[in-house]
C-alpha positions in Angstrom: 7.4 -41.1 14.7 4.4 -39.5 13.0 6.3 -36.4 12.3 9.0 -38.5 10.6 6.5 -40.6 8.7 4.7 -37.7 7.1 7.7 -36.1 5.4 8.9 -39.5 4.2 5.4 -40.4 2.8 5.2 -37.0 1.1 8.6 -37.2 -0.5 7.9 -40.8 -1.6 4.7 -39.6 -3.3 6.7 -36.8 -5.1 9.2 -39.4 -6.4 6.4 -41.7 -7.6 4.6 -38.8 -9.3 7.9 -37.6 -10.9 8.7 -41.0 -12.4 5.1 -41.2 -13.6 5.4 -37.8 -15.3 8.7 -38.8 -17.0 7.8 -42.3 -18.1 4.0 -42.5 -18.6 3.3 -43.0 -22.3 6.8 -42.0 -23.2 7.6 -45.1 -25.2 11.0 -44.9 -23.5 12.0 -42.3 -26.1 15.4 -41.0 -24.7 16.0 -38.9 -27.8 13.2 -36.4 -27.5 10.2 -37.2 -25.2 12.1 -38.1 -22.0 14.7 -35.2 -22.2 11.8 -32.8 -22.7 10.0 -34.2 -19.7 13.1 -34.0 -17.6 13.5 -30.3 -18.3 9.8 -29.9 -17.4 10.4 -31.9 -14.2 13.4 -29.7 -13.3 11.3 -26.6 -13.8 8.6 -28.1 -11.6 11.1 -28.7 -8.8 12.6 -25.2 -9.2 9.2 -23.5 -9.4 7.8 -25.5 -6.4 10.8 -24.5 -4.3 10.4 -20.8 -5.2 6.7 -20.8 -4.5 6.9 -22.6 -1.2 9.9 -20.8 0.2 8.8 -17.3 -0.8 5.3 -17.9 0.6 6.4 -19.3 4.0 9.0 -16.5 4.3 6.4 -13.8 3.5 4.0 -15.3 6.0 6.7 -15.3 8.6 7.3 -11.5 8.1 3.6 -10.7 7.9 2.6 -12.9 10.8 -0.4 -14.1 8.9 -1.2 -17.4 7.2 -3.5 -16.2 4.5 -1.0 -13.8 2.8 1.4 -14.5 0.0 3.8 -12.4 -2.1 1.1 -12.2 -4.8 -0.9 -9.9 -2.5 1.9 -7.4 -2.6 1.7 -7.1 -6.4 4.9 -8.9 -7.4 3.2 -10.8 -10.1 1.3 -7.7 -11.3 4.7 -5.9 -11.6 6.0 -8.8 -13.7 3.0 -8.8 -16.1 3.2 -5.0 -16.4 6.9 -5.3 -17.4 6.0 -8.0 -20.0 3.2 -5.9 -21.5 5.5 -2.8 -21.6 8.3 -4.7 -23.3 5.9 -6.1 -25.9 4.5 -2.6 -26.5 7.9 -1.1 -27.0 9.7 -3.9 -28.8 6.8 -5.8 -30.4 6.8 -9.5 -31.0 10.6 -9.5 -31.1 11.0 -8.6 -27.4 12.1 -12.0 -26.4 14.5 -12.4 -29.3 16.0 -9.0 -28.7 16.4 -9.4 -24.9 16.8 -13.1 -24.8 15.6 -15.2 -21.8 18.6 -14.0 -19.8 17.9 -10.4 -20.3 14.2 -10.8 -19.6 14.7 -12.5 -16.3 17.5 -10.1 -15.3 15.2 -7.1 -15.9 12.4 -8.8 -14.0 14.5 -9.5 -11.0 15.9 -6.0 -10.9 12.5 -4.4 -11.2 11.0 -6.6 -8.4 14.0 -5.9 -6.2 13.4 -2.1 -6.7 9.7 -2.7 -6.0 10.5 -4.7 -2.9 12.7 -2.0 -1.6 10.0 0.6 -2.1 7.4 -1.5 -0.3 9.8 -1.9 2.6 10.3 1.8 2.8 6.6 2.4 2.9 5.4 -0.4 5.1 8.2 -0.9 7.7 9.3 2.7 8.1 9.5 3.8 11.8 9.1 0.2 12.9 5.5 -0.2 11.7 4.3 -3.7 10.7 0.5 -3.6 10.5 -0.9 -6.6 8.7 -4.1 -4.8 7.7 -2.2 -1.9 6.2 0.0 -4.4 4.5 -3.0 -6.2 2.9 -4.8 -3.0 2.0 -1.8 -1.3 0.3 -0.9 -4.6 -1.5 -4.4 -4.9 -2.9 -4.5 -1.3 -4.0 -1.1 -1.5 -5.7 -2.1 -4.7 -7.4 -5.2 -3.1 -8.8 -3.4 0.0 -9.9 -0.6 -1.9 -11.6 -3.1 -4.3 -13.2 -5.0 -1.3 -14.5 -1.9 0.1 -16.2 -1.3 -3.4 -17.6 -4.8 -3.6 -19.1 -4.2 -0.1 -20.6 -1.1 -1.4 -22.3 -2.9 -4.5 -23.6 -5.3 -2.2 -25.5 -2.4 -0.6 -27.3 -0.9 -3.9 -28.6 -1.9 -5.9 -31.7 -3.8 -9.2 -31.5 -0.7 -11.1 -32.3 1.3 -9.4 -29.5 -1.7 -9.9 -27.1 -1.5 -13.7 -27.8 2.2 -13.6 -26.7 1.3 -11.6 -23.6 -1.4 -14.2 -22.7 1.4 -16.8 -22.7 3.1 -14.9 -19.9 -0.1 -14.5 -17.9 -0.9 -18.3 -17.6 1.1 -20.7 -15.5 2.6 -23.4 -17.8 5.6 -25.6 -17.9 5.5 -26.1 -21.7 7.5 -22.9 -22.5 10.4 -23.7 -20.1 13.7 -24.2 -21.9 16.9 -25.8 -20.6 18.8 -22.6 -21.0 16.6 -20.8 -18.5 17.4 -23.5 -15.9 21.1 -23.0 -16.3 21.1 -19.6 -14.5 17.9 -20.0 -12.5 19.1 -23.1 -10.6 22.3 -21.5 -9.2 20.4 -18.3 -8.3 17.7 -20.2 -6.4 20.3 -22.4 -4.9 22.1 -19.4 -3.5 18.9 -18.0 -2.0 18.2 -21.4 -0.4 21.6 -21.5 1.1 21.1 -18.0 2.6 17.7 -19.1 3.9 19.2 -22.2 5.5 21.8 -20.1 7.3 18.9 -17.9 8.7 16.7 -20.8 10.0 17.2 -19.9 13.7 16.5 -16.2 12.9 13.4 -17.1 11.0 12.0 -19.0 14.0 12.5 -15.9 16.1 10.9 -13.6 13.5 7.9 -15.9 13.6 7.3 -14.9 17.2 6.6 -11.3 16.1 8.4 -8.0 15.9 8.5 -7.1 19.6 9.7 -10.6 20.7 12.3 -10.6 17.9 13.8 -7.3 18.9 13.8 -8.3 22.6 15.8 -11.4 21.6 18.4 -9.3 19.9 17.4 -9.6 16.2 18.0 -6.6 14.0 14.4 -6.7 12.8 14.5 -4.0 10.1 17.6 -5.3 8.5 16.4 -8.9 8.5 13.0 -8.0 7.0 14.7 -5.9 4.3 17.0 -8.8 3.4 14.1 -11.3 3.4 12.0 -9.1 1.1 14.9 -9.0 -1.3 15.1 -12.8 -1.3 11.4 -13.2 -1.7 11.5 -10.8 -4.7 14.2 -12.9 -6.4 12.2 -16.2 -5.8 9.0 -14.7 -7.1 10.8 -13.2 -10.1 12.3 -16.6 -11.0 9.1 -18.6 -10.5 7.0 -16.1 -12.4 9.4 -15.9 -15.2 9.6 -19.7 -15.6 5.9 -20.6 -14.9 3.8 -17.5 -14.9 1.5 -16.2 -12.0 0.4 -18.8 -9.5 -2.0 -16.7 -7.4 -3.3 -18.7 -4.4 -0.8 -21.5 -4.8 1.4 -20.2 -2.0 -1.4 -20.1 0.6 -2.3 -23.7 -0.2 1.3 -25.0 0.0 2.2 -23.1 3.2 -0.9 -24.2 5.1 -0.6 -27.8 4.1 3.1 -27.7 5.2 2.1 -26.3 8.6 -0.6 -29.0 9.0 1.8 -31.8 8.1 4.6 -30.5 10.2 2.7 -29.9 13.4 5.2 -27.2 14.3 6.3 -23.8 13.1 10.0 -24.6 12.9 11.2 -23.5 9.5 13.7 -26.4 9.2 10.6 -28.7 9.0 8.0 -26.5 7.3 10.2 -25.3 4.4 11.1 -28.8 3.0 7.5 -29.9 3.5 6.3 -26.9 1.6 8.7 -27.6 -1.3 7.5 -31.2 -1.4 3.8 -30.2 -1.4 4.3 -27.6 -4.1 6.2 -30.2 -6.3 3.5 -32.8 -5.8 0.7 -30.4 -6.7 2.6 -29.1 -9.8 3.3 -32.6 -11.0 -0.2 -33.8 -10.4 -1.6 -30.8 -12.3 0.8 -31.4 -15.2 -0.3 -35.1 -15.4 -3.9 -34.1 -15.5 -3.2 -31.5 -18.3 -1.3 -34.0 -20.4 -3.1 -37.3 -19.9 -6.7 -36.4 -18.8 -7.5 -33.0 -20.4 -5.3 -33.6 -23.4 -3.7 -30.1 -23.2 -7.2 -28.4 -23.5 -6.6 -26.6 -20.2 -3.5 -25.2 -18.4 -1.7 -25.9 -15.2 -2.5 -22.4 -14.0 -6.3 -22.9 -14.4 -6.3 -26.1 -12.4 -4.1 -24.7 -9.7 -6.0 -21.5 -9.3 -9.3 -23.4 -9.1 -8.2 -25.8 -6.4 -6.1 -23.4 -4.4 -8.7 -20.6 -4.7 -11.4 -23.0 -3.3 -9.0 -23.9 -0.5 -8.3 -20.2 0.3 -12.1 -19.5 0.4 -12.6 -22.5 2.7 -9.7 -21.4 4.9 -11.1 -17.8 5.2 -14.6 -19.1 6.0 -13.3 -21.5 8.7 -11.3 -18.8 10.3 -14.3 -16.5 10.3 -16.4 -19.2 11.9 -13.9 -19.7 14.7 -13.3 -16.0 15.3 
């Protein structure tokens, strides 16, 4: 009964927070305020799903609860692309490419990056968590260094535009972006749903998965591609979320009391949505837009990550 009560309570909290976000101080303005907030709420639901699913899938592959796709440099690749586009095309980069072109290029680049990572890390059946972490950190630093170099080449006005890409925010989301993002994420979720039994087996580790008849290399390649798509969509809509995935995934594991993906994935999505909505409420009604969602999330989730690492060190 407790396992059923926890998801019900969490989703009930998400619904209450969502209604609060849409209606609080809206004056029931259905011409402008509420439609804008509904678009923001849809982006929160989509972004929360992307962050939760991609993080849990990545931890399943890596076999480690303190890793997220961010450690592999996906977000650094996205920021590098945005800086490069601004350098080459100037302030008109978004107007020339459009939101559709920008996200399409981002997804293709991240898929290529994901394929390269797979070729390096999982070649010859290798799956070393420490090598995964080390290479990911090194690649993130190298790509971030190139991004900083590009920032020095752009004008102050262009730099201000780039800063908008580097901070997680729901204010820049437009309804047109959701039109193609929702079907794409929906397709990924359908594919993940069909893989639920395989994911539970992959969570047992490489050797056990192979002994149970799973084509490990093929499944990992496919999952890395799905993760790249989810990270590309969430980063394009919201911006980098850093430690958010670690927080969401571990809260989902704690609430679920099991590692079965049919339970942890929905709980992770609900947790991510609740955190995003709560952060947006604080930004709008407490801090009066003097801070951003990204700053609040990185502060809370970064503190949780530090506490998680210290607790694991103490029990080691």
